[in-house]
C-alpha positions as CSV (number, residue, x, y, z in Angstrom):
1,M,171.1,95.8,23.6
2,T,172.9,94.4,26.3
3,S,175.4,96.0,29.2
4,L,178.9,95.0,29.2
5,S,178.1,91.9,31.1
6,G,176.4,90.6,28.0
7,S,173.0,91.1,30.2
8,P,170.0,92.6,28.7
9,L,169.5,95.8,29.5
10,G,167.2,96.3,32.6
11,A,168.4,92.7,33.9
12,Y,169.0,92.6,37.0
13,D,168.5,89.3,38.3
14,T,170.8,87.3,36.1
15,W,172.9,84.1,37.1
16,E,176.0,85.9,36.7
17,Q,174.9,88.5,39.4
18,N,173.6,85.7,41.5
19,N,176.5,84.4,41.3
20,E,178.8,87.2,42.0
21,I,177.2,88.0,45.6
22,D,179.2,86.7,47.9
23,S,182.5,89.1,46.5
24,Y,180.8,91.8,47.9
25,S,178.1,91.5,50.3
26,D,178.8,89.7,53.6
27,L,175.5,90.0,55.3
28,T,173.1,87.7,57.1
29,Y,170.4,87.5,58.9
30,D,168.7,84.7,60.8
31,Q,165.2,84.6,60.5
32,Y,161.9,82.6,62.9
33,Q,159.1,81.1,62.1
34,I,156.4,79.9,64.7
35,T,152.8,78.9,63.2
36,V,150.3,77.4,65.1
37,G,146.8,76.4,63.5
38,G,143.4,74.7,63.3
39,E,140.1,73.7,62.5
40,Y,136.9,73.2,64.0
41,R,134.3,71.6,61.9
42,F,130.3,72.1,63.3
43,T,129.1,70.0,60.8
44,D,130.5,67.4,58.3
45,A,130.0,70.3,55.9
46,L,130.7,73.1,57.1
47,Y,134.0,74.1,59.0
48,T,136.4,77.0,60.2
49,T,140.5,77.6,60.2
50,A,142.5,79.7,61.9
51,T,146.4,79.9,62.4
52,F,148.3,82.3,63.8
53,T,152.3,83.4,62.5
54,Y,155.3,85.3,64.6
55,D,158.4,86.2,62.7
56,V,161.6,87.6,64.3
57,F,163.5,88.6,62.0
58,N,167.2,89.4,63.2
59,S,170.8,90.8,60.6
60,D,174.4,91.7,61.9
61,E,174.2,94.6,59.8
62,E,172.5,97.1,58.4
63,Y,171.0,97.3,54.7
64,V,170.0,99.6,51.8
65,Y,167.0,100.6,54.3
66,G,168.7,100.4,57.6
67,D,168.1,98.2,60.1
68,E,165.7,95.5,59.0
69,D,165.5,94.0,62.4
70,G,161.5,93.7,63.3
71,K,159.3,91.4,64.5
72,A,155.9,90.1,62.4
73,Y,152.4,89.0,63.9
74,Y,149.7,87.8,61.3
75,S,146.7,86.0,61.8
76,Y,143.9,84.4,59.2
77,V,140.4,83.3,60.0
78,G,138.3,81.1,57.3
79,L,135.1,79.4,57.3
80,G,134.5,77.3,54.6
81,Y,132.1,75.1,53.2
82,R,132.6,71.1,51.1
83,F,130.2,70.0,48.7
């Protein structure tokens, strides 16, 4: 079965729909991301890595879920061994 536009039913992300986004939406947003990280070698085989990321999201208008401005912080630490 297909919809009136000819897309399969349940297809919410088709190229036809994506090409029409500018005709009904003028939403804009900015995203800034800063990541720092490094690696420390205990030996030639044993090492650890760590990174930290800071994200900032700024939107000019509210969208479906309301105000989507915000900040995010995330990091990871890994321990590895090279064979």
